[in-house]
C-alpha positions in Angstrom: 24.0 1.7 38.1 23.3 4.9 36.7 19.8 5.4 35.6 18.6 2.4 37.8 15.7 3.1 39.8 14.8 1.3 43.4 11.1 0.2 43.5 9.6 0.2 46.8 6.2 1.1 48.6 4.5 3.8 47.4 4.7 6.6 49.8 1.8 8.0 51.3 0.8 11.7 51.1 1.5 13.6 54.5 -0.9 16.3 54.8 0.2 18.9 57.2 -1.9 19.5 60.0 -4.2 22.1 60.4 -4.2 25.4 62.7 -6.5 24.0 64.8 -4.7 20.7 64.9 -1.6 22.1 66.3 -3.4 24.1 68.9 -5.0 21.5 70.0 -4.7 18.0 72.4 -5.3 14.8 70.9 -6.3 11.7 73.1 -6.7 8.1 72.2 -9.2 6.3 74.7 -9.5 3.1 73.0 -12.8 2.7 73.1 -15.5 4.7 70.5 -17.2 7.7 71.3 -20.7 7.3 71.3 -22.3 11.0 72.1 -20.9 14.4 73.1 -23.3 17.5 74.8 -22.5 21.0 76.1 -22.9 21.6 80.0 -21.8 25.2 80.5 -18.4 25.4 79.5 -17.8 21.9 79.8 -18.4 19.0 77.1 -19.2 16.0 78.1 -18.5 13.0 76.1 -19.7 9.1 76.1 -18.0 6.1 75.4 -18.0 2.0 74.3 -16.7 1.5 77.7 -19.3 2.6 79.7 -17.1 5.6 80.8 -18.4 9.6 80.6 -14.8 12.0 80.2 -15.6 15.6 81.1 -13.8 18.4 79.1 -12.9 22.1 80.6 -10.3 24.2 79.4 -7.0 23.4 79.5 -7.4 20.6 82.0 -6.8 17.1 81.7 -10.3 15.3 81.1 -11.8 13.8 84.3 -13.5 10.8 83.7 -15.8 8.6 85.8 -17.7 5.1 85.0 -21.6 5.1 84.9 -22.4 2.0 82.7 -20.9 -1.4 82.9 -21.3 -1.7 78.8 -21.5 0.9 76.3 -23.1 4.1 76.5 -25.7 3.9 73.8 -27.5 7.5 74.1 -26.9 10.6 76.2 -28.7 13.9 76.0 -28.1 17.1 78.2 -30.2 17.5 81.3 -29.9 21.3 81.8 -26.9 22.9 82.6 -25.3 20.7 85.2 -26.6 17.0 84.8 -26.5 14.5 81.5 -28.9 11.6 81.1 -27.7 8.1 79.8 -28.8 4.9 78.6 -26.5 1.7 78.2 -26.4 -1.9 77.0 -26.0 -2.4 81.0 -30.2 -2.0 81.1 -29.6 1.0 83.4 -30.7 4.7 82.9 -28.9 7.4 84.8 -28.7 10.9 85.6 -25.1 12.2 86.4 -24.1 15.7 87.3 -20.8 17.7 86.5 -19.5 16.4 89.7 -19.7 12.7 89.1 -23.0 12.2 91.5 -25.0 9.3 89.6 -28.7 8.7 89.9 -30.4 6.0 88.8 -33.5 6.7 87.5 -34.2 3.2 86.2 -33.3 -0.4 85.6 -34.5 -2.7 83.2 -32.5 -5.9 83.6 -31.2 -7.4 80.2 -32.8 -4.7 78.0 -31.3 -2.1 76.6 -32.0 1.2 77.2 -31.9 2.4 73.4 -33.1 6.3 73.7 -33.2 9.0 76.4 -34.7 12.1 76.5 -35.4 15.3 78.9 -36.6 18.5 78.8 -38.0 21.1 81.7 -37.7 18.3 84.5 -39.2 15.5 82.3 -37.2 12.3 81.4 -37.5 9.6 79.2 -36.1 6.6 78.2 -37.0 3.4 75.6 -36.4 -0.2 76.3 -38.2 -2.1 73.0 -41.5 -1.0 72.5 -42.1 0.7 75.6 -41.4 4.2 76.3 -40.9 5.5 80.0 -41.9 8.7 81.2 -40.9 10.7 84.4 -42.9 13.7 84.6 -41.8 16.6 86.6 -42.0 16.3 90.3 -42.8 12.3 89.9 -41.0 9.5 91.3 -42.5 7.0 89.0 -42.6 6.9 85.7 -45.9 6.0 83.0 -45.2 3.3 80.5 -46.3 4.4 77.0 -46.4 1.1 74.6 -46.0 1.1 70.8 -46.4 -1.0 67.8 -43.1 -2.1 67.2 -39.2 -1.1 68.8 -38.9 2.3 69.6 -35.9 4.4 67.1 -35.8 7.5 68.4 -37.4 10.2 70.9 -37.6 13.6 71.7 -39.1 16.3 73.4 -40.5 19.7 72.1 -38.8 22.8 73.0 -41.0 23.3 75.5 -40.9 19.9 77.0 -44.8 19.6 76.8 -44.6 16.9 74.1 -42.7 13.9 73.7 -42.7 12.4 70.3 -41.7 8.3 70.1 -40.4 6.8 66.5 -40.9 3.4 65.5 -42.0 1.3 62.3 -44.6 2.7 60.4 -44.6 6.2 61.8 -44.4 8.4 65.4 -46.7 9.0 68.5 -46.8 12.3 69.8 -47.6 12.1 73.6 -49.0 15.8 75.1 -49.8 16.1 78.8 -52.2 18.2 79.8 -54.6 17.2 82.7 -53.6 13.7 81.6 -51.6 12.1 78.6 -53.0 12.6 75.4 -51.9 10.7 72.1 -51.7 11.7 68.3 -50.5 9.2 65.9 -48.4 9.7 62.3 -47.9 7.9 59.9 -45.2 6.7 57.0 -44.4 3.1 55.7 -40.8 2.2 57.0 -38.5 2.2 59.8 -38.2 6.0 62.2 -35.2 6.6 63.9 -33.2 9.6 64.9 -36.5 12.3 66.2 -36.6 15.9 66.1 -38.8 18.8 66.7 -38.1 21.8 64.6 -37.3 25.0 67.0 -40.9 26.5 66.9 -42.4 23.0 67.4 -44.8 22.9 64.0 -43.0 20.0 62.6 -41.8 16.7 63.5 -38.8 15.1 61.5 -37.3 11.6 61.4 -34.6 9.7 60.2 -35.4 6.5 58.3 -33.8 3.3 58.2 -34.5 3.6 54.3 -31.8 6.3 53.9 -34.4 9.2 53.8 -35.6 12.1 56.1 -39.5 12.2 56.5 -41.3 15.4 58.1 -44.9 16.3 59.4 -46.2 19.2 60.1 -48.7 18.6 63.2 -51.3 21.3 62.7 -52.5 19.4 60.0 -50.5 15.9 60.0 -49.5 16.9 56.5 -45.8 14.9 55.5 -43.5 15.0 53.3 -40.5 12.8 52.0 -37.0 14.0 51.6 -35.4 10.8 49.9 -32.6 9.4 47.9 -29.9 10.0 50.9 -26.7 7.5 49.9 -26.1 6.5 53.4 -28.0 6.2 56.6 -28.6 9.3 58.1 -26.9 9.2 61.6 -26.8 12.8 62.6 -29.3 15.9 62.5 -29.0 19.8 63.6 -31.1 22.5 63.4 -28.7 25.5 62.4 -29.5 29.3 62.5 -32.2 31.4 62.4 -34.3 30.2 59.5 -34.0 27.6 60.3 -32.4 24.6 58.1 -32.3 21.4 58.9 -28.6 20.0 58.8 -28.4 16.3 58.3 -25.3 13.8 57.6 -25.8 10.7 55.0 -24.2 12.0 52.0 -21.3 13.6 50.3 -22.1 16.7 51.2 -23.8 18.0 54.7 -27.9 18.7 53.2 -29.5 21.6 54.9 -33.4 21.8 54.8 -35.1 25.3 55.1 -38.0 25.2 57.4 -39.2 28.8 57.4 -42.4 29.4 55.8 -45.6 27.6 56.3 -44.7 25.0 54.2 -41.0 24.4 55.5 -38.8 22.2 52.8 -42.1 21.3 50.3 -41.7 21.4 47.2 -38.0 23.4 47.6 -34.5 22.1 47.3 -32.0 22.2 49.9 -28.8 23.5 50.3 -25.7 21.5 50.1 -22.4 22.7 52.0 -18.9 21.3 53.3 -17.4 18.4 50.4 -14.5 16.1 50.9 -13.8 14.0 47.8 -17.0 11.7 47.8 -16.3 10.5 51.5 -19.8 10.4 53.5 -20.8 12.7 56.1 -21.4 11.3 59.7 -21.8 14.1 62.0 -23.1 17.6 61.9 -23.6 20.0 64.7 -24.6 23.8 64.7 -22.1 26.6 65.3 -24.3 28.5 67.8 -25.2 32.1 66.9 -23.9 31.7 63.5 -25.6 30.4 60.1 -22.7 27.6 59.9 -22.2 23.8 60.7 -19.4 21.6 61.9 -19.3 19.0 59.6 -17.6 15.6 60.2 -17.0 12.8 57.5 -16.3 8.9 57.5 -12.7 9.4 57.0 -12.2 11.6 60.3 -11.7 15.0 59.0 -13.9 17.9 59.8 -14.7 21.3 58.1 -16.7 24.7 59.0 -19.1 25.5 56.4 -21.7 28.5 56.4 -25.1 27.6 54.9 -24.1 29.3 51.6 -23.3 27.1 48.5 -20.9 30.0 46.9 -18.7 29.9 50.2 -15.8 27.1 50.7 -15.8 25.7 53.9 -13.1 25.8 56.0 -10.9 22.4 56.9 -10.4 22.1 60.4 -8.7 18.8 60.8 -7.8 16.5 58.2 -8.2 12.4 57.8 -7.7 10.1 60.8 -8.9 7.1 59.3 -11.7 6.7 61.8 -15.4 8.1 61.4 -16.0 11.3 63.4 -19.3 10.2 66.0 -19.5 13.5 67.7 -18.8 17.2 67.6 -19.6 19.9 70.1 -18.5 22.9 71.3 -18.1 25.0 74.7 -21.0 26.8 75.7 -18.8 30.1 75.0 -17.7 28.7 71.7 -14.1 28.7 72.7 -13.1 25.1 72.8 -14.2 22.7 70.0 -14.5 18.8 70.9 -14.2 16.2 68.0 -14.9 11.9 68.7 -14.8 9.3 66.4 -15.3 5.5 66.0 -11.7 4.3 67.2 -11.8 6.3 70.2 -9.9 9.0 69.4 -10.3 12.8 70.7 -9.1 16.5 69.5 -10.0 19.0 71.9 -8.9 22.3 70.6 -9.1 25.8 70.9 -11.6 27.3 68.5 -9.3 30.5 68.1 -5.9 31.5 68.9 -5.0 32.2 72.0 -4.0 35.8 73.2 
């Protein structure tokens, strides 16, 4: 009948693919991406099915089964290896060639956190941190007040920070291991040193960031995040510590004698109230890759007057890992549903 209207299901808005998405390749692996690290021109990614997958150039990714469950944590060990911990209780070191070395086995206890630097290795299981010093086959075991939530070596590999409920312990190796504690009520998780080694920073279960200036143990809280901080990245020469946990990437300045104390952060990259879940530095640039809960990714300068570049659109699954190859030619984006975008950052000649 003339003038009648057929009512059906509402149409979904179709968002055109970005240039980066058109250049790249999407993979569906069916298990969550848990981490990604750069080893030279290779990006190594870990998954919830115990797999490591190696992405190089235009070749199909190679894969190897390393754990009998979820790969809970992974960090780079130099330019040729990664170390991983899993819910199978194993602490492993794996080379780019796929050779696996078992560093530790903890039975039914999970390996929750791992760290590596300058030939030193560390992992945590429960309250204990197990530390292998360079050239030693057996670990030293440090026990803490509660379950370890995060750990990290300093840039020179001379100190290991271990975070837990109530604060953190910094273990320094000279002729023997010495400990120094810092305190703040609450549970401390993701942990890192500033690039100059002057500050220790933790992300807390209580939706806050906390930092200590180690020379005098002065500390300062950075509260007010609407969500848990899942990702930290040091960006630029200043440097800024960029974090997830809000509807923008929050970048705290750590220059000067007092770092971010009594200063406001720089806030960049916005995606219609979607929470930021992953941040990764753009090497050599004052810029950061920002992944969101809806799967979108932006590239933002640390300048609030500049608009971010949209690299990829919504996928429906939160971004859990972003990494670049060492020469910044290939970008890796992984999400909680096991989807991966592997794309040239710039058009090929």
